[in-house]
BANU-979790 format. One line per 5 residues: number of its first residue (from 0); their letters; for each residue x, y, z of N, C-alpha, C. Coordinates in steps of 0.05 Angstrom, whole numbers. Layout:
N
NUM = A = X:Y:Z:X:Y:Z:X:Y:Z | ... $
# end
This chain:
307
0 = MQTIL = 2710:2079:1409:2702:2073:1436:2672:2076:1439 | 2659:2057:1455:2631:2062:1462:2631:2062:1494 | 2614:2082:1504:2615:2088:1531:2589:2085:1544 | 2587:2074:1569:2562:2070:1581:2564:2087:1607 | 2546:2107:1610:2543:2124:1635:2522:2112:1653 $
5 = GAGGS = 2530:2102:1676:2513:2088:1693:2517:2058:1689 | 2542:2051:1688:2549:2023:1679:2544:2002:1700 | 2540:2010:1724:2538:1988:1746:2511:1978:1750 | 2490:1989:1736:2464:1981:1742:2453:1957:1727 | 2428:1948:1730:2420:1923:1717:2420:1924:1687 $
10 = IGTEL = 2414:1948:1674:2415:1951:1646:2442:1956:1636 | 2457:1974:1651:2485:1980:1642:2503:1955:1640 | 2500:1938:1663:2517:1913:1664:2510:1894:1639 | 2483:1889:1634:2476:1873:1613:2484:1885:1586 | 2482:1911:1584:2490:1925:1560:2520:1922:1552 $
15 = AKELI = 2536:1922:1573:2565:1918:1569:2569:1888:1559 | 2556:1867:1567:2557:1842:1556:2549:1839:1526 | 2531:1858:1518:2523:1856:1491:2542:1873:1473 | 2552:1895:1483:2569:1912:1465:2594:1900:1455 | 2602:1880:1472:2628:1866:1464:2624:1850:1438 $
20 = NYTKD = 2600:1847:1429:2595:1836:1402:2600:1858:1379 | 2603:1882:1387:2607:1902:1368:2633:1917:1369 | 2646:1916:1394:2672:1929:1399:2685:1920:1422 | 2711:1917:1424:2726:1911:1447:2736:1934:1462 | 2727:1959:1451:2735:1984:1465:2710:1997:1478 $
25 = IRLVS = 2705:1986:1506:2683:1994:1519:2691:2008:1543 | 2679:2032:1550:2688:2048:1574:2662:2047:1593 | 2667:2038:1616:2646:2036:1638:2649:2059:1657 | 2629:2075:1660:2629:2100:1676:2609:2099:1699 | 2618:2101:1722:2601:2104:1745:2619:2113:1769 $
30 = RNPKK = 2608:2114:1793:2624:2123:1816:2648:2101:1821 | 2639:2077:1821:2656:2056:1826:2652:2034:1806 | 2663:2037:1782:2658:2018:1760:2673:1992:1763 | 2662:1971:1753:2675:1944:1756:2674:1931:1726 | 2695:1917:1719:2696:1904:1693:2673:1885:1690 $
35 = VNSTD = 2660:1885:1666:2642:1864:1659:2656:1845:1638 | 2671:1858:1619:2689:1843:1601:2717:1850:1607 | 2735:1830:1601:2764:1834:1608:2777:1857:1595 | 2766:1866:1572:2778:1889:1557:2767:1916:1563 | 2747:1916:1582:2733:1940:1589:2753:1962:1601 $
40 = TLFSA = 2748:1987:1596:2762:2010:1607:2745:2022:1629 | 2757:2026:1655:2739:2037:1675:2745:2066:1680 | 2724:2080:1684:2727:2109:1687:2709:2119:1711 | 2719:2126:1733:2704:2133:1756:2697:2163:1754 | 2670:2169:1756:2660:2196:1755:2635:2201:1771 $
45 = DLTNG = 2633:2227:1780:2610:2235:1792:2591:2246:1771 | 2569:2233:1765:2552:2242:1741:2534:2263:1747 | 2537:2277:1770:2523:2302:1776:2542:2326:1769 | 2567:2318:1761:2588:2340:1757:2592:2341:1725 | 2585:2365:1715:2586:2370:1687:2614:2365:1674 $
50 = AQIEQ = 2634:2375:1688:2664:2371:1677:2670:2341:1677 | 2661:2326:1697:2668:2296:1697:2651:2282:1676 | 2629:2291:1672:2611:2280:1648:2626:2284:1623 | 2634:2306:1618:2649:2311:1592:2673:2295:1587 | 2690:2293:1608:2715:2275:1608:2707:2248:1604 $
55 = AIKGS = 2685:2239:1616:2676:2211:1612:2666:2206:1583 | 2656:2225:1570:2647:2221:1543:2669:2226:1522 | 2688:2242:1528:2708:2251:1509:2722:2226:1497 | 2726:2225:1471:2736:2202:1456:2719:2181:1449 | 2693:2183:1457:2673:2163:1451:2661:2165:1425 $
60 = EVCYV = 2654:2144:1411:2638:2144:1387:2609:2145:1391 | 2601:2127:1412:2572:2125:1422:2573:2126:1450 | 2553:2140:1463:2549:2144:1492:2521:2132:1498 | 2520:2112:1517:2495:2101:1524:2490:2110:1552 | 2464:2123:1557:2457:2131:1584:2440:2112:1597 $
65 = TVGFE = 2448:2098:1617:2433:2078:1632:2431:2086:1662 | 2437:2112:1667:2439:2122:1695:2412:2118:1708 | 2413:2111:1735:2390:2111:1751:2393:2128:1775 | 2386:2152:1776:2388:2167:1801:2371:2157:1823 | 2376:2161:1848:2361:2152:1870:2331:2158:1864 $
70 = YKLSV = 2315:2139:1870:2284:2139:1864:2271:2157:1884 | 2275:2182:1881:2263:2202:1899:2260:2228:1884 | 2234:2240:1885:2228:2262:1870:2248:2285:1871 | 2254:2291:1897:2272:2315:1900:2301:2311:1888 | 2310:2287:1887:2334:2279:1872:2332:2283:1842 $
75 = WKKHW = 2309:2272:1832:2305:2274:1804:2303:2303:1794 | 2289:2319:1810:2286:2347:1803:2313:2361:1804 | 2329:2355:1820:2356:2367:1823:2374:2360:1802 | 2375:2333:1795:2397:2322:1778:2392:2315:1748 | 2365:2306:1743:2362:2295:1716:2364:2315:1693 $
80 = VPFIQ = 2353:2339:1695:2354:2358:1673:2382:2369:1668 | 2397:2378:1689:2423:2387:1687:2443:2365:1677 | 2438:2340:1684:2453:2318:1676:2451:2314:1645 | 2427:2313:1636:2422:2305:1607:2431:2332:1588 | 2430:2355:1600:2441:2378:1585:2471:2377:1583 $
85 = HVISA = 2483:2368:1604:2514:2363:1603:2521:2344:1585 | 2505:2321:1584:2510:2299:1565:2505:2308:1537 | 2485:2322:1532:2482:2332:1503:2504:2349:1495 | 2511:2368:1511:2532:2387:1506:2560:2372:1502 | 2565:2350:1517:2590:2337:1515:2589:2322:1488 $
90 = CEKHH = 2567:2310:1482:2566:2293:1457:2567:2311:1434 | 2557:2335:1435:2559:2353:1411:2587:2362:1407 | 2602:2369:1430:2630:2378:1429:2649:2358:1419 | 2643:2332:1426:2661:2311:1418:2651:2293:1398 | 2629:2302:1383:2618:2289:1358:2612:2258:1365 $
95 = CRLVF = 2598:2257:1387:2590:2227:1398:2561:2222:1394 | 2553:2200:1384:2525:2193:1382:2515:2187:1409 | 2488:2190:1416:2477:2186:1443:2453:2168:1442 | 2454:2147:1459:2430:2129:1462:2420:2134:1489 | 2396:2140:1493:2383:2144:1519:2364:2123:1525 $
100 = FDNMY = 2370:2109:1547:2352:2086:1558:2330:2098:1574 | 2306:2097:1566:2283:2112:1578:2263:2093:1589 | 2246:2104:1604:2223:2089:1615:2197:2100:1605 | 2174:2096:1616:2147:2104:1608:2137:2128:1623 | 2152:2139:1643:2141:2157:1660:2131:2183:1645 $
105 = ALNEN = 2143:2190:1624:2135:2215:1611:2109:2213:1596 | 2097:2189:1594:2073:2186:1581:2050:2189:1600 | 2026:2196:1587:2001:2200:1604:1990:2172:1613 | 1974:2172:1633:1959:2148:1640:1941:2135:1622 | 1931:2151:1602:1914:2144:1580:1931:2133:1555 $
110 = SLNPI = 1957:2133:1558:1972:2125:1534:1989:2096:1539 | 1974:2081:1556:1989:2055:1564:1975:2031:1552 | 1956:2035:1535:1942:2010:1523:1934:2017:1492 | 1954:2012:1473:1981:2003:1479:2000:2024:1483 | 2023:2018:1491:2046:2039:1492:2061:2041:1466 $
115 = LESAP = 2060:2063:1453:2071:2067:1427:2092:2088:1427 | 2111:2089:1408:2131:2110:1403:2118:2137:1402 | 2096:2136:1388:2082:2162:1381:2066:2177:1400 | 2065:2163:1426:2049:2175:1448:2061:2202:1454 | 2042:2222:1460:2054:2248:1466:2065:2249:1496 $
120 = LNPSS = 2083:2269:1499:2095:2274:1527:2073:2290:1541 | 2060:2276:1560:2038:2289:1574:2035:2272:1603 | 2056:2275:1620:2060:2259:1643:2038:2262:1664 | 2033:2240:1678:2011:2241:1697:2021:2243:1726 | 2048:2246:1727:2061:2244:1756:2084:2266:1756 $
125 = HKGQV = 2090:2273:1779:2114:2293:1783:2140:2282:1772 | 2145:2255:1777:2168:2243:1765:2166:2242:1734 | 2143:2239:1726:2139:2238:1697:2145:2265:1685 | 2140:2285:1698:2145:2314:1688:2174:2318:1686 | 2191:2308:1705:2220:2308:1702:2229:2294:1676 $
130 = RAEVN = 2219:2270:1674:2227:2253:1651:2218:2266:1624 | 2194:2280:1624:2185:2292:1601:2205:2316:1593 | 2215:2329:1613:2235:2352:1609:2260:2340:1597 | 2268:2317:1606:2290:2305:1593:2286:2296:1566 | 2263:2283:1562:2255:2278:1534:2256:2303:1514 $
135 = RALMK = 2245:2324:1524:2242:2348:1508:2271:2359:1503 | 2289:2358:1521:2315:2367:1514:2330:2349:1492 | 2324:2324:1495:2336:2306:1474:2323:2312:1448 | 2298:2314:1448:2284:2318:1420:2291:2345:1409 | 2296:2365:1425:2304:2392:1415:2333:2388:1402 $
140 = AIEEK = 2349:2373:1414:2376:2370:1404:2374:2356:1378 | 2355:2335:1377:2351:2321:1351:2341:2341:1328 | 2321:2358:1336:2308:2376:1315:2331:2397:1306 | 2349:2405:1324:2368:2424:1319:2394:2413:1306 | 2390:2385:1302:2414:2370:1290:2440:2375:1305 $
145 = KVDII = 2439:2377:1331:2462:2381:1346:2477:2353:1352 | 2462:2333:1358:2472:2305:1363:2456:2285:1350 | 2467:2264:1342:2454:2239:1333:2443:2225:1357 | 2418:2222:1361:2405:2212:1387:2384:2192:1381 | 2383:2172:1397:2362:2151:1400:2351:2152:1428 $
150 = IARAP = 2325:2153:1430:2310:2147:1454:2300:2119:1453 | 2312:2103:1471:2303:2074:1472:2287:2070:1497 | 2261:2060:1492:2244:2060:1515:2240:2030:1523 | 2235:2027:1548:2229:2001:1560:2207:2003:1582 | 2191:1983:1586:2173:1984:1607:2188:1973:1633 $
155 = DFFGA = 2173:1968:1655:2185:1955:1679:2200:1929:1668 | 2222:1924:1684:2239:1901:1673:2246:1882:1697 | 2256:1860:1689:2266:1840:1708:2292:1825:1696 | 2308:1816:1713:2332:1799:1704:2347:1790:1727 | 2370:1778:1720:2387:1765:1741:2408:1783:1752 $
160 = TKIQN = 2411:1807:1741:2430:1825:1751:2417:1849:1766 | 2427:1855:1790:2417:1874:1807:2389:1870:1812 | 2381:1847:1819:2351:1840:1822:2337:1856:1843 | 2353:1869:1861:2339:1885:1880:2326:1910:1869 | 2332:1917:1844:2321:1939:1831:2298:1932:1815 $
165 = SLLMN = 2289:1908:1816:2265:1900:1799:2242:1895:1817 | 2219:1910:1809:2194:1908:1824:2184:1878:1821 | 2186:1868:1800:2175:1839:1796:2192:1822:1812 | 2218:1825:1813:2235:1806:1829:2230:1809:1859 | 2225:1832:1867:2220:1839:1894:2192:1828:1904 $
170 = LVYYN = 2172:1832:1887:2145:1827:1896:2139:1798:1892 | 2150:1785:1872:2142:1757:1865:2165:1736:1871 | 2187:1740:1858:2209:1723:1862:2219:1720:1891 | 2227:1742:1901:2236:1741:1930:2216:1730:1950 | 2190:1738:1945:2169:1729:1965:2165:1697:1962 $
175 = FKKNK = 2167:1688:1937:2163:1659:1934:2188:1644:1945 | 2212:1656:1944:2236:1646:1955:2233:1642:1984 | 2218:1661:1995:2215:1662:2026:2191:1645:2035 | 2180:1631:2016:2155:1616:2022:2129:1635:2030 | 2131:1659:2019:2108:1680:2024:2092:1682:2000 $
180 = SAQWF = 2070:1698:2004:2053:1702:1980:2068:1726:1961 | 2063:1720:1937:2072:1743:1918:2055:1767:1923 | 2065:1790:1915:2049:1814:1920:2047:1831:1893 | 2028:1847:1891:2022:1864:1870:2007:1888:1876 | 2010:1908:1861:1999:1934:1868:1971:1939:1855 $
185 = CNANM = 1951:1948:1869:1927:1959:1859:1908:1938:1848 | 1915:1925:1826:1896:1907:1812:1913:1886:1799 | 1911:1861:1808:1926:1838:1797:1913:1826:1773 | 1890:1837:1764:1878:1828:1742:1883:1843:1716 | 1898:1864:1720:1905:1881:1696:1931:1870:1681 $
190 = PHSMG = 1932:1869:1656:1956:1860:1641:1978:1880:1644 | 2002:1871:1648:2026:1889:1652:2050:1878:1639 | 2059:1889:1619:2083:1883:1605:2107:1887:1622 | 2127:1867:1618:2152:1870:1633:2174:1861:1613 | 2196:1878:1613:2218:1870:1596:2238:1854:1610 $
195 = YTPEL = 2254:1838:1593:2274:1821:1607:2302:1836:1601 | 2318:1840:1621:2341:1859:1618:2360:1849:1595 | 2367:1824:1594:2386:1817:1572:2374:1823:1544 | 2348:1822:1540:2334:1826:1515:2336:1859:1511 | 2329:1873:1532:2330:1901:1528:2357:1911:1522 $
200 = AKGTA = 2378:1900:1534:2405:1907:1530:2412:1900:1498 | 2404:1876:1491:2410:1868:1464:2398:1888:1445 | 2374:1898:1449:2361:1917:1433:2373:1944:1433 | 2382:1951:1457:2397:1977:1461:2423:1978:1446 | 2439:1955:1447:2465:1954:1432:2461:1953:1401 $
205 = LLGNT = 2442:1939:1392:2436:1938:1364:2428:1963:1353 | 2410:1979:1367:2402:2006:1359:2426:2026:1358 | 2440:2023:1380:2465:2041:1381:2484:2037:1358 | 2487:2014:1347:2503:2008:1324:2490:2006:1297 | 2467:2019:1296:2452:2019:1270:2447:2050:1263 $
210 = IDAYH = 2464:2058:1244:2464:2086:1238:2435:2099:1231 | 2419:2082:1216:2395:2096:1206:2373:2094:1231 | 2380:2083:1253:2361:2085:1276:2360:2109:1291 | 2380:2126:1286:2381:2150:1301:2361:2171:1293 | 2357:2191:1309:2338:2213:1307:2308:2202:1310 $
215 = QIWNL = 2306:2180:1325:2280:2168:1329:2276:2159:1357 | 2251:2153:1366:2245:2137:1389:2238:2108:1383 | 2248:2090:1398:2245:2061:1393:2234:2048:1418 | 2213:2031:1417:2206:2015:1440:2225:1989:1436 | 2238:1982:1457:2256:1959:1457:2240:1934:1457 $
220 = PVCSK = 2253:1912:1448:2239:1886:1444:2227:1873:1471 | 2204:1869:1472:2190:1858:1496:2167:1839:1484 | 2163:1817:1499:2143:1798:1490:2115:1811:1489 | 2101:1804:1465:2076:1818:1460:2053:1809:1477 | 2058:1786:1492:2038:1778:1512:2043:1793:1540 $
225 = APTGN = 2024:1805:1548:2025:1821:1574:2009:1808:1596 | 2022:1790:1611:2007:1776:1634:1997:1796:1655 | 1976:1787:1667:1965:1802:1689:1983:1797:1713 | 1980:1812:1735:1995:1807:1761:1993:1777:1769 | 1967:1770:1769:1964:1741:1777:1976:1719:1758 $
230 = EWAAL = 1977:1727:1733:1992:1708:1712:2021:1711:1716 | 2032:1732:1722:2061:1734:1728:2069:1716:1752 | 2052:1717:1774:2056:1699:1796:2055:1671:1788 | 2036:1665:1772:2032:1637:1765:2056:1626:1750 | 2067:1644:1730:2089:1636:1713:2114:1630:1731 $
235 = FANAM = 2117:1647:1752:2141:1644:1768:2137:1618:1786 | 2112:1617:1797:2107:1594:1815:2111:1568:1800 | 2101:1567:1775:2105:1542:1760:2134:1537:1754 | 2150:1557:1748:2179:1554:1741:2196:1546:1766 | 2186:1558:1790:2201:1555:1813:2191:1531:1829 $
240 = QVKNK = 2169:1518:1819:2156:1496:1832:2150:1501:1860 | 2134:1524:1862:2126:1533:1891:2094:1536:1889 | 2082:1539:1912:2055:1544:1913:2050:1572:1906 | 2029:1576:1888:2023:1604:1878:2003:1617:1896 | 2013:1637:1911:1995:1653:1928:1998:1683:1922 $
245 = MTVLP = 1978:1699:1922:1982:1728:1914:1966:1744:1936 | 1979:1765:1943:1967:1788:1960:1968:1813:1944 | 1944:1827:1943:1944:1853:1927:1946:1875:1948 | 1963:1894:1941:1966:1917:1960:1949:1939:1949 | 1929:1951:1961:1914:1972:1948:1931:1998:1950 $
250 = AWMLK = 1926:2019:1933:1940:2041:1931:1942:2056:1957 | 1921:2057:1974:1923:2070:1998:1945:2060:2016 | 1949:2035:2015:1969:2021:2030:1997:2030:2023 | 2000:2037:1999:2027:2047:1990:2034:2074:2005 | 2013:2090:2005:2017:2115:2019:2025:2112:2047 $
255 = IAGLF = 2011:2094:2062:2015:2093:2089:2043:2079:2094 | 2049:2056:2077:2073:2044:2081:2099:2062:2075 | 2093:2083:2058:2113:2103:2051:2124:2117:2075 | 2108:2119:2096:2116:2133:2120:2139:2117:2134 | 2139:2089:2129:2159:2073:2141:2182:2063:2121 $
260 = VPVLG = 2172:2059:2095:2190:2051:2074:2189:2072:2052 | 2206:2091:2052:2205:2115:2034:2199:2108:2003 | 2212:2087:1994:2210:2080:1966:2181:2073:1957 | 2167:2063:1978:2137:2054:1972:2121:2080:1971 | 2130:2100:1987:2116:2127:1985:2121:2137:1957 $
265 = EMYEM = 2144:2135:1947:2152:2147:1921:2136:2134:1898 | 2129:2109:1904:2114:2093:1883:2086:2103:1882 | 2072:2116:1902:2046:2121:1902:2035:2136:1879 | 2051:2156:1868:2041:2171:1846:2042:2157:1820 | 2055:2132:1820:2057:2117:1796:2036:2095:1797 $
270 = KYQYD = 2018:2096:1815:1998:2075:1817:1980:2069:1791 | 1977:2093:1775:1963:2089:1750:1974:2068:1733 | 2000:2061:1738:2011:2040:1719:2002:2011:1727 | 1988:2009:1748:1980:1983:1758:1949:1982:1762 | 1935:2002:1756:1906:2000:1759:1890:1999:1733 $
275 = RPYIF = 1907:1996:1710:1894:1993:1685:1914:1979:1666 | 1906:1972:1643:1923:1955:1625:1950:1970:1618 | 1971:1959:1618:1999:1969:1614:2010:1952:1594 | 2006:1957:1567:2016:1938:1547:2036:1952:1528 | 2058:1942:1527:2081:1951:1513:2081:1941:1484 $
280 = DSSKY = 2086:1957:1465:2084:1948:1436:2113:1955:1425 | 2127:1932:1416:2152:1936:1405:2151:1928:1377 | 2129:1928:1362:2126:1921:1336:2143:1936:1314 | 2150:1961:1322:2167:1978:1302:2195:1965:1302 | 2206:1959:1326:2231:1946:1329:2231:1919:1315 $
285 = NKRFS = 2210:1903:1323:2208:1875:1312:2208:1874:1283 | 2193:1893:1271:2192:1893:1240:2216:1903:1228 | 2230:1923:1239:2255:1936:1229:2277:1915:1230 | 2277:1898:1250:2300:1879:1253:2292:1851:1249 | 2269:1845:1239:2258:1820:1236:2262:1803:1261 $
290 = YTPIS = 2252:1813:1283:2259:1801:1310:2235:1792:1324 | 2238:1769:1338:2216:1761:1354:2227:1759:1383 | 2216:1775:1401:2227:1776:1428:2221:1748:1442 | 2241:1746:1464:2237:1720:1480:2211:1721:1494 | 2199:1699:1497:2174:1695:1510:2176:1701:1539 $
295 = NEEAI = 2156:1707:1554:2158:1710:1583:2164:1684:1596 | 2154:1663:1587:2162:1636:1598:2191:1631:1594 | 2201:1634:1571:2229:1630:1566:2248:1648:1582 | 2238:1673:1585:2254:1692:1600:2257:1685:1630 | 2235:1676:1639:2236:1667:1669:2253:1642:1671 $
300 = KDLLN = 2252:1622:1654:2268:1601:1654:2297:1606:1654 | 2304:1624:1633:2332:1633:1632:2341:1650:1658 | 2325:1664:1668:2331:1679:1693:2337:1660:1716 | 2321:1641:1719:2324:1622:1742:2349:1605:1736 | 2357:1599:1712:2382:1584:1709:2406:1602:1715 $
305 = KL = 2403:1627:1713:2425:1644:1721:2429:1652:1750 | 2408:1647:1765:2408:1653:1794:2420:1631:1812 $
# end
């Protein structure tokens, strides 16, 4: 059995679609899980509860963590580290391999051009400090040979599933749909890599089912071309056949807007990801699996066909 913790999100849903290529025995775990494939097994659990985490993992061969706790620093500080410690303990107890779907938050603002697996854990934000603790717990378990673990990293992403969770979809796609200007943070002239969720899920599934991929960090497959904010808007405008218009939101506006829209206030400390080049390098994955990631143009075309 292969189990997804956090199965209802944009990555977890796409991952379930990919895992069916490897097994028909898939367990989807969340508060209110829903089937993606007809053969899926549903397991309702509170993933802040250690006992329920263990029961969710029991009997699994591989456990994928695609959980997304509420985007709020206080929530992250309370839940992330205890959660991953429970997951590691359960995987060790039940001899289950672990694949952790990670982001870039644990890396320093000076490690974004290019973003490599070898970058040190030296976060530039409070949320990044939480993610670094999670990474250290996973790496400690690898070093102590407690669990077979993969850390699979992705940049910001977009896709047709749970599009409300994607910054690119909210700032560009939705605004164009409403005949408004696309929006970007800080500097729309800086290159910024974005992953396509079906591609990221495909990479995560393949890694999880490749025994010699464990005990490593992997950057998931992402197009090597990193468009600027302006170029992302142009790609969407062209594909959607709408007028290309862009409004740039300065960092100080995020802070003020956060007084009224809390999630924007939570974004303020992450502004460094938008005021400089943010270029994701998946060459390690591409070389190992002889893979060429989908182009940004083709990803957008595929996305619009699904919406």
